[in-house]
C-alpha positions in Angstrom: -32.4 10.2 14.4 -30.0 7.9 16.2 -28.1 4.7 15.6 -30.8 2.9 17.5 -33.4 4.2 15.1 -31.4 2.7 12.2 -31.2 -0.6 13.9 -35.0 -1.1 13.5 -34.4 -2.2 9.9 -33.6 -5.9 9.6 -32.2 -5.6 6.0 -31.2 -3.0 3.5 -34.0 -1.8 1.3 -35.4 1.5 0.0 -36.8 2.6 3.4 -33.5 1.8 5.1 -31.4 3.7 2.6 -33.8 6.7 2.9 -33.4 6.7 6.7 -29.6 6.2 6.4 -29.3 9.1 4.1 -31.4 11.2 6.5 -29.1 10.1 9.3 -26.0 11.1 7.4 -27.4 14.5 6.5 -28.5 15.2 10.0 -25.1 14.1 11.5 -23.3 16.4 9.1 -25.5 19.4 10.0 -25.6 18.7 13.8 -23.7 20.4 16.6 -21.0 18.3 18.3 -23.3 17.5 21.3 -26.1 16.4 19.0 -23.6 14.2 17.0 -22.5 12.6 20.2 -26.1 11.9 21.2 -26.9 10.4 17.8 -24.1 7.8 18.0 -23.9 7.3 21.8 -25.6 3.9 21.8 -25.0 1.3 19.2 -25.8 -2.4 18.5 -25.3 -5.0 21.2 -24.1 -7.6 18.7 -22.5 -8.0 15.3 -24.4 -8.7 12.1 -24.6 -7.5 8.5 -26.8 -4.4 9.2 -24.9 -3.7 12.4 -21.6 -3.8 10.6 -23.0 -1.4 7.9 -24.2 1.0 10.5 -21.0 0.8 12.4 -19.0 1.5 9.3 -21.1 4.6 8.5 -20.6 5.9 12.0 -16.9 5.3 11.8 -16.6 7.0 8.5 -18.6 10.0 9.7 -16.5 10.4 12.8 -13.4 10.4 10.7 -14.9 12.9 8.3 -15.6 15.4 11.1 -12.6 14.6 13.2 -14.4 13.4 16.3 -13.6 10.4 18.5 -15.6 7.3 17.5 -17.7 5.7 20.2 -16.3 2.7 22.0 -19.1 0.4 20.8 -17.6 0.4 17.3 -14.7 -1.7 18.3 -16.5 -5.0 18.3 -19.1 -4.5 15.6 -18.7 -6.1 12.1 -20.4 -8.3 9.6 -19.5 -11.9 10.3 -19.6 -12.7 6.6 -18.9 -10.4 3.6 -21.9 -8.1 3.2 -22.7 -6.2 0.1 -25.0 -3.3 0.8 -26.3 -3.4 -2.8 -27.2 -6.5 -4.9 -23.9 -7.6 -6.2 -24.5 -10.8 -8.0 -21.7 -10.7 -10.5 -18.1 -11.5 -9.5 -16.9 -8.4 -11.3 -19.2 -6.1 -9.2 -18.3 -7.9 -6.0 -14.6 -7.5 -6.7 -15.0 -3.9 -7.6 -16.9 -3.2 -4.3 -14.3 -5.1 -2.3 -11.5 -3.0 -3.8 -13.1 0.4 -3.6 -15.0 0.2 -0.3 -13.6 2.9 2.1 -11.5 1.6 5.0 -14.2 1.9 7.7 -16.4 -0.4 5.7 -13.7 -2.9 4.6 -12.5 -3.2 8.2 -16.0 -4.4 9.1 -16.4 -6.8 6.2 -18.9 -4.5 4.5 -18.6 -3.6 0.9 -20.0 -0.5 -0.7 -19.1 1.9 -3.6 -16.4 4.5 -2.7 -19.1 7.1 -3.1 -21.5 5.5 -0.7 -21.7 8.5 1.7 -21.5 11.1 -1.0 -24.5 13.4 -1.2 -25.5 15.7 -4.1 
């Protein structure tokens, strides 16, 4: 699976989260050349989903100590984006405070454990 595969989903939902989890698992198990291939090509523009995917790639690159692809530099969510339904002010505030730096930097807000896997 590649970043381009994830970009086929226009909005977060059950299918997207399943594919995102599969991407994260595959990236963590992959060899360095395979990881590079998975993230070589990214979105052409910014948007909510693009910002979320860019944040995931940035966080994974930090996690494994590899250089992030150049395309990450300009990708973000133009408006605050909550990857989970966060209707209450308290939940939105919590997500804004605990989102990991690669997500906050792209205006994307998720729980601190967003990339944690059992």
